[in-house]
C-alpha positions as CSV (number, residue, x, y, z in Angstrom):
1,M,12.5,16.9,-46.2
2,D,9.3,18.7,-47.3
3,P,6.2,17.4,-45.4
4,L,4.0,14.9,-47.1
5,I,0.5,15.8,-48.2
6,S,-1.6,12.8,-48.8
7,H,-3.6,12.2,-52.0
8,R,-6.9,12.6,-50.1
9,A,-5.7,15.8,-48.3
10,L,-4.7,17.2,-51.7
11,N,-8.1,16.4,-53.1
12,R,-9.9,18.1,-50.2
13,A,-7.7,21.2,-50.4
14,T,-8.4,21.6,-54.1
15,L,-12.1,21.1,-53.7
16,D,-12.1,23.7,-51.0
17,R,-10.3,26.2,-53.1
18,Q,-12.7,25.4,-56.0
19,L,-15.7,26.1,-53.7
20,L,-17.0,22.6,-54.1
21,L,-17.1,21.4,-50.5
22,R,-19.8,23.9,-49.8
23,R,-21.5,26.5,-51.9
24,T,-20.5,30.1,-51.2
25,V,-22.6,33.2,-50.8
26,R,-19.8,35.5,-52.3
27,P,-20.9,37.7,-55.2
28,V,-20.4,36.4,-58.7
29,I,-17.6,38.8,-59.6
30,E,-15.6,37.7,-56.5
31,V,-16.1,34.0,-57.4
32,V,-15.0,34.5,-61.0
33,E,-11.9,36.4,-59.9
34,H,-11.1,33.9,-57.1
35,L,-11.3,31.1,-59.7
36,G,-9.0,33.0,-62.1
37,G,-11.8,32.8,-64.6
38,L,-14.0,30.0,-66.0
39,Q,-13.2,28.3,-69.3
40,A,-16.1,29.5,-71.4
41,Q,-15.7,28.7,-75.1
42,T,-19.2,27.3,-75.0
43,P,-21.7,30.1,-74.8
44,H,-23.7,28.9,-71.8
45,T,-22.5,25.7,-70.0
46,W,-20.2,27.8,-67.7
47,Y,-23.4,29.0,-66.0
48,T,-23.6,25.6,-64.5
49,G,-20.1,26.0,-63.1
50,L,-21.3,29.0,-61.2
51,W,-24.5,27.3,-60.1
52,T,-22.4,24.5,-58.7
53,R,-20.4,26.9,-56.5
54,I,-22.7,29.7,-55.5
55,K,-25.6,29.3,-53.2
56,G,-28.9,30.5,-54.7
57,F,-27.2,31.4,-58.0
58,A,-29.6,32.6,-60.8
59,A,-28.5,32.8,-64.4
60,A,-29.3,36.5,-64.5
61,D,-26.7,37.1,-61.8
62,A,-24.0,36.5,-64.4
63,A,-25.8,37.4,-67.6
64,D,-26.5,40.9,-66.3
65,L,-22.8,41.3,-65.5
66,L,-21.8,40.2,-68.9
67,A,-24.3,42.6,-70.5
68,S,-23.0,45.5,-68.4
69,R,-19.4,44.6,-69.3
70,A,-18.4,43.8,-65.7
71,L,-17.7,40.3,-67.0
72,V,-16.2,39.4,-70.4
73,R,-15.3,36.4,-72.5
74,I,-11.8,36.5,-74.0
75,A,-8.9,34.2,-74.9
76,L,-6.6,33.9,-72.0
77,Q,-5.2,30.8,-70.3
78,R,-4.1,28.2,-72.9
79,S,-5.4,30.7,-75.5
80,T,-8.9,29.4,-74.7
81,I,-12.0,31.6,-74.1
82,H,-12.4,32.4,-70.4
83,L,-15.1,34.3,-68.5
84,V,-13.2,36.8,-66.4
85,S,-13.9,40.1,-64.7
86,A,-13.2,43.3,-66.6
87,R,-10.3,44.0,-64.2
88,D,-8.7,40.6,-64.8
89,C,-9.3,40.8,-68.5
90,L,-7.0,43.8,-68.8
91,A,-4.6,42.6,-66.2
92,M,-4.1,39.1,-67.4
93,R,-4.1,39.6,-71.2
94,P,-0.7,41.3,-71.5
95,L,1.0,38.5,-69.5
96,L,-0.8,35.7,-71.4
97,Q,-0.4,37.3,-74.8
98,Q,2.7,35.2,-75.4
99,V,0.5,32.0,-75.2
100,T,-1.7,33.2,-78.0
101,E,1.3,34.4,-80.0
102,R,3.0,31.0,-79.7
103,G,0.0,29.1,-81.0
104,T,-0.7,31.6,-83.8
105,R,2.9,31.6,-85.0
106,T,2.9,27.8,-85.0
107,T,-0.3,27.4,-86.9
108,F,-0.5,30.5,-89.1
109,G,3.1,31.9,-89.2
110,K,3.9,30.8,-92.8
111,R,0.5,32.2,-94.0
112,L,1.3,35.6,-92.4
113,A,4.8,35.9,-94.0
114,G,5.2,39.3,-95.6
115,V,2.5,41.0,-93.5
116,D,3.6,44.0,-91.5
117,L,2.4,42.9,-88.0
118,D,2.2,46.5,-86.7
119,E,0.1,47.5,-89.6
120,L,-2.1,44.3,-89.2
121,E,-2.7,45.2,-85.6
122,A,-3.6,48.8,-86.4
123,V,-5.9,48.0,-89.3
124,G,-7.5,45.1,-87.4
125,R,-8.1,47.2,-84.3
126,A,-9.6,50.0,-86.3
127,L,-12.0,47.7,-88.1
128,L,-13.2,46.0,-84.9
129,E,-13.5,49.2,-82.9
130,E,-15.7,50.6,-85.7
131,R,-18.1,47.7,-85.2
132,P,-17.8,44.2,-83.8
133,M,-17.1,41.5,-86.4
134,T,-16.9,37.8,-86.7
135,F,-13.6,36.4,-87.8
136,A,-15.1,35.6,-91.2
137,E,-16.1,39.2,-91.6
138,L,-12.8,40.5,-90.3
139,G,-10.8,38.2,-92.6
140,R,-12.7,39.4,-95.7
141,A,-12.1,43.1,-94.7
142,L,-8.4,42.5,-94.1
143,N,-8.1,40.6,-97.4
144,E,-8.9,43.9,-99.2
145,R,-5.6,45.2,-97.8
146,W,-3.7,42.0,-98.1
147,P,-5.3,40.2,-101.1
148,D,-2.5,37.6,-101.5
149,H,-2.9,36.3,-97.9
150,D,-5.3,33.8,-96.3
151,P,-8.3,35.8,-94.8
152,H,-8.5,33.3,-91.9
153,A,-4.8,33.6,-91.0
154,L,-5.2,37.4,-91.1
155,G,-8.1,37.3,-88.7
156,Q,-6.2,35.0,-86.3
157,G,-3.2,37.3,-86.5
158,V,-5.4,40.1,-85.2
159,R,-6.7,37.8,-82.4
160,W,-3.0,37.4,-81.3
161,L,-2.1,41.1,-81.7
162,V,-5.2,42.7,-80.2
163,P,-7.0,41.6,-77.0
164,L,-10.5,40.7,-78.3
165,V,-13.6,40.2,-76.3
166,Q,-16.7,38.4,-77.6
167,V,-19.6,40.8,-77.4
168,P,-23.2,40.0,-76.2
169,P,-25.7,38.8,-76.9
170,R,-23.3,35.9,-77.4
171,G,-23.0,34.2,-74.0
172,L,-26.2,35.7,-72.5
173,W,-28.4,33.1,-70.8
174,G,-31.2,32.0,-73.1
175,R,-30.0,34.1,-76.0
176,S,-27.6,33.6,-78.9
177,G,-25.8,35.8,-81.3
178,P,-22.8,35.8,-83.7
179,V,-19.3,35.2,-82.4
180,A,-18.5,38.9,-82.9
181,H,-15.4,40.6,-81.4
182,T,-14.1,44.0,-80.5
183,S,-11.1,45.2,-78.7
184,A,-11.1,44.8,-74.9
185,E,-9.8,48.4,-74.4
186,S,-12.7,50.0,-76.4
187,W,-15.3,47.7,-74.9
188,L,-14.2,48.3,-71.3
189,G,-13.1,51.9,-71.5
190,F,-10.6,51.9,-68.6
191,E,-7.0,51.0,-68.0
192,Q,-5.6,48.4,-65.6
193,A,-2.0,47.6,-64.6
194,P,-0.7,44.3,-66.1
195,M,-0.5,41.4,-63.7
196,T,3.0,40.1,-62.9
197,P,3.9,36.4,-63.2
198,A,4.3,36.2,-59.4
199,E,0.7,37.6,-59.0
200,L,-0.6,35.1,-61.5
201,V,1.1,32.2,-59.6
202,R,-0.4,33.3,-56.3
203,R,-3.9,33.6,-57.9
204,Y,-3.5,30.1,-59.3
205,L,-2.5,28.6,-56.0
206,A,-5.5,30.3,-54.3
207,A,-7.8,28.5,-56.6
208,F,-6.0,25.3,-57.5
209,G,-3.3,24.7,-54.9
210,P,-1.3,23.0,-53.5
211,A,0.3,22.5,-56.9
212,S,3.6,22.0,-58.8
213,V,5.3,24.3,-61.2
214,Q,4.1,22.1,-64.0
215,D,0.5,22.4,-62.8
216,V,0.7,26.2,-63.0
217,Q,2.1,26.0,-66.5
218,T,-0.6,23.6,-67.6
219,W,-3.3,26.0,-66.4
220,S,-1.8,29.2,-67.8
221,G,0.0,28.0,-70.9
222,L,3.1,29.9,-69.8
223,T,6.5,28.2,-69.6
224,R,9.7,28.6,-67.5
225,L,7.7,29.4,-64.3
226,A,10.1,27.6,-62.0
227,E,12.2,30.8,-61.9
228,V,9.1,32.7,-60.8
229,V,7.9,30.2,-58.2
230,E,11.2,29.4,-56.5
231,P,11.9,32.9,-55.0
232,L,8.3,33.3,-53.7
233,D,7.4,33.0,-50.0
234,L,5.5,29.7,-50.4
235,L,5.2,26.5,-48.4
236,R,6.6,23.4,-49.9
237,F,5.1,19.9,-49.7
238,R,5.7,16.6,-51.5
239,D,2.9,14.4,-52.8
240,E,2.7,10.7,-52.6
241,S,4.7,10.3,-55.8
242,G,7.5,12.6,-54.6
243,R,6.6,15.7,-56.6
244,T,7.2,19.1,-55.0
245,L,4.1,21.1,-54.5
246,Y,3.8,24.8,-53.5
247,D,1.1,26.6,-51.5
248,L,0.3,29.9,-50.1
249,P,1.3,30.2,-46.4
250,D,-2.1,31.3,-45.2
251,A,-4.1,28.9,-47.4
252,V,-6.6,26.6,-45.8
253,R,-6.0,22.9,-46.1
254,P,-9.0,21.0,-44.7
255,D,-9.0,17.8,-42.8
256,P,-8.8,15.0,-45.4
257,D,-11.9,13.4,-43.8
258,V,-14.2,16.4,-44.4
259,P,-17.2,15.2,-46.5
260,A,-17.4,16.1,-50.2
261,P,-21.0,16.3,-51.4
262,P,-21.9,15.2,-54.9
263,R,-21.4,17.8,-57.6
264,L,-22.4,17.9,-61.2
265,M,-19.8,19.8,-63.2
266,Y,-20.0,21.5,-66.6
267,D,-18.1,20.2,-69.6
268,F,-15.0,22.5,-69.7
269,D,-14.6,23.0,-65.9
270,N,-11.1,24.1,-65.1
271,L,-11.0,21.6,-62.2
272,F,-10.2,18.9,-64.8
273,L,-8.0,21.0,-67.1
274,S,-5.6,22.9,-64.8
275,H,-3.1,20.4,-63.4
276,A,-0.4,18.4,-65.1
277,D,-1.3,15.6,-62.8
278,R,-5.0,15.4,-62.7
279,S,-5.2,12.3,-60.4
280,R,-6.2,14.5,-57.4
281,V,-9.8,14.4,-58.9
282,I,-9.8,12.0,-61.8
283,T,-9.6,8.3,-61.1
284,E,-8.0,5.7,-63.4
285,T,-11.5,4.7,-64.6
286,G,-12.3,8.4,-65.0
287,L,-9.2,8.9,-67.1
288,A,-10.2,6.1,-69.4
289,A,-13.7,7.6,-69.8
290,F,-12.2,11.0,-70.6
291,Q,-10.0,9.4,-73.3
292,G,-13.1,8.0,-74.9
293,F,-14.1,11.6,-75.7
294,M,-10.6,12.5,-77.2
295,G,-10.8,13.7,-80.8
296,T,-14.5,14.5,-80.6
297,N,-14.3,18.2,-79.5
298,V,-16.6,17.2,-76.8
299,M,-15.9,17.0,-73.0
300,P,-18.0,15.0,-70.6
301,R,-20.0,16.8,-67.9
302,V,-18.6,15.0,-64.9
303,I,-20.3,13.7,-61.7
304,L,-18.1,14.0,-58.6
305,V,-18.8,11.7,-55.8
306,D,-16.6,11.9,-52.6
307,G,-14.5,14.4,-54.5
308,V,-13.5,12.3,-57.5
309,T,-14.9,11.4,-60.9
310,A,-17.7,8.8,-60.7
311,G,-19.7,9.4,-64.0
312,D,-21.0,11.9,-66.4
313,W,-24.4,13.5,-67.0
314,T,-26.5,14.5,-70.0
315,I,-29.7,16.4,-70.4
316,T,-32.4,15.9,-73.0
317,R,-35.5,18.0,-73.6
318,A,-38.6,17.2,-75.5
319,K,-42.2,18.6,-75.4
320,G,-41.9,20.3,-72.1
321,A,-40.0,17.5,-70.3
322,S,-36.3,17.4,-69.4
323,T,-34.5,14.3,-68.5
324,L,-31.2,14.2,-66.7
325,G,-29.2,11.1,-67.4
326,L,-26.7,10.0,-64.8
327,H,-24.1,7.7,-66.5
328,L,-22.0,6.0,-63.8
329,W,-18.3,5.1,-64.4
330,E,-17.8,3.8,-60.9
331,P,-20.1,2.2,-58.2
332,V,-21.8,4.9,-56.2
333,K,-22.9,4.2,-52.6
334,D,-25.2,7.1,-52.0
335,L,-27.0,7.3,-55.3
336,D,-29.9,9.1,-53.7
337,A,-27.7,12.1,-52.9
338,V,-26.5,12.3,-56.5
339,E,-30.1,12.1,-57.8
340,E,-31.1,14.8,-55.4
341,E,-28.3,17.1,-56.7
342,G,-29.5,16.2,-60.2
343,R,-33.0,17.3,-59.5
344,R,-31.7,20.6,-58.2
345,L,-29.7,21.1,-61.4
346,L,-32.8,20.4,-63.5
347,A,-34.7,23.0,-61.6
348,F,-31.9,25.5,-62.6
349,L,-31.5,24.4,-66.2
350,A,-35.2,23.8,-67.1
351,P,-37.4,25.4,-64.5
352,G,-40.6,25.2,-66.5
353,D,-40.3,21.6,-67.6
354,A,-41.4,18.3,-66.1
355,H,-38.3,16.6,-64.7
356,E,-37.0,13.0,-64.7
357,V,-33.7,11.5,-63.6
358,T,-32.4,8.3,-65.0
359,V,-29.4,6.2,-64.1
360,S,-27.3,3.9,-66.3
361,D,-23.9,2.2,-66.1
362,G,-21.0,3.2,-68.3
363,P,-20.0,6.6,-69.8
364,S,-22.3,8.4,-72.3
365,R,-21.2,8.6,-75.9
366,P,-20.1,11.9,-77.4
């Protein structure tokens, strides 16, 4: 029988892989690649995800890499926008293309009927490589070639067929810009061998393991990964519910009693989105709080205490003052440590403002 891994041991192993037990001094590029990317459909909140994990992180450390094209934002896992390295962008996208294809066919397939997809890819690529465009601009331009088809569906078809990066200044710290796209190949200007499914599984386990096949599928959006996982040289465990979990043979699994300091997570952190069974970090009370945000297109910014969900945080700014609100879902023993981490976060997010931390019971409202 496979050895048992306790719930707490699983929690600590995951936090360690996620660089949440202690901040790392590794360079930003290494951290982003280790994590398999950060979900980044919001332009700026992912900066907090790096601040939470990297000692002495400054926003310019990532913004400069985004401006220089060493980092990019592109639809990958689950067909959602992720911040990844240039290398991973080109390596992951061919493997994960099927995820975007599946979603596009489901939503827009009927509206693309009669369109030659090879021609759509070629025309869309040429337009976007001539100059970056928003999807609205792209749709209008494509509609000139296909006047009887929905412009939005045509643009989404190109999103499926052509790897598209969002170009700066969108995503740069303290700046804004249109959600404009161009092809990854033209933006980056080099080639990279595609990642294999086995390589993707190993990368996932390095950042999120130990984990089940269903967990890997939840993170990636891929299906039928059991046939990929089973032949690999991996350790096998069973969790307290009897599920089979896999892990890398040389991976560190910390003592379950190692302390987990408070952490203030950003709204779309993959820690909460990348397991089929999220109970390793989300308590039952936390799950109910998450469900309160369902259907709002808003995710809570979660407070972790002793490695699990204990509340959420909000920030408000007015007239040179920034207030961090701590909204507690569970009783917290060492509230001083959470408040101290909150003050450090305020110093990062609003360095020139006067700072205040407030505490209230119950989740914030989206």
